[in-house]
N, C-alpha and C positions, 0 to 999 in steps of 0.2 A: 654447588648448587644441592641444596636440602630436599629433603623428599617431598618438605611440610609445602615450598616454595612450586618444587615445578609440579603437583598437586593441583595449586591453585592456580600454578600459569593454564593446565589442561584445562581442568574446570571451566576458565576463565573463557578459552578459547569453542572447548564447548556449549557454554551457555548462550557467550555471543549469538556463531556460529545458527544455530537454531530460533534465536531473535528471529534473525535477520531473514531467514526459511521458511520462516510462518508468515512476517510480516509481507514474503514477499510471492506466495500462495496466497494472503488475503488480502494482498490487493488484485489477484488476477481474477479473484472466488468474486471481486467487489466489481468488477470489468465487466465482469456476465451478464452480469447486475444493470449497468449501467452504461453502457454502451458504448464503454471505453477501448480502444485498440492497443493494449498496454508496448510491445513492440514498435509499433508505425509514435510513440511520443513522445514528442520530442520535447516539449516545455516539464519536467520534470519534475523538477522545480514547483509547479501549479499542480498537478494533481488529483490535490487532498485539497487544492479548492474548486476542483471541476468539482472533483466525486462529492463536494459539498456542496455544489449549487444547484444537486440533481436533487429535485422537492420531485415527492411521488404527490400526485390530482386527481385525484379519484379512483385509490390504487393503480395507477398508467405515471413510468416514468417518465419527465420531458424532457427532450433534449436540451442539451447546452445551445443549442439557436434560437430554441423559444425562451430562454431568458437573458430578459434585457439587462444589460451593461447598467451601473450605475454609479 
């Protein structure tokens, strides 16, 4: 294994792990303002949809239960 290949592998691992960490930190940051409890969120695939359903109305966040499913 050449040093060039090894450097590419190491940089790929570092970039991937840092992107995942930023995504997780961003999700927790958004969850603070969207009233989502991430550790108990079972439907993780629907998390972006739940966050997107939150709307700002007169400066207040409306809970998911207040929005009718269409």
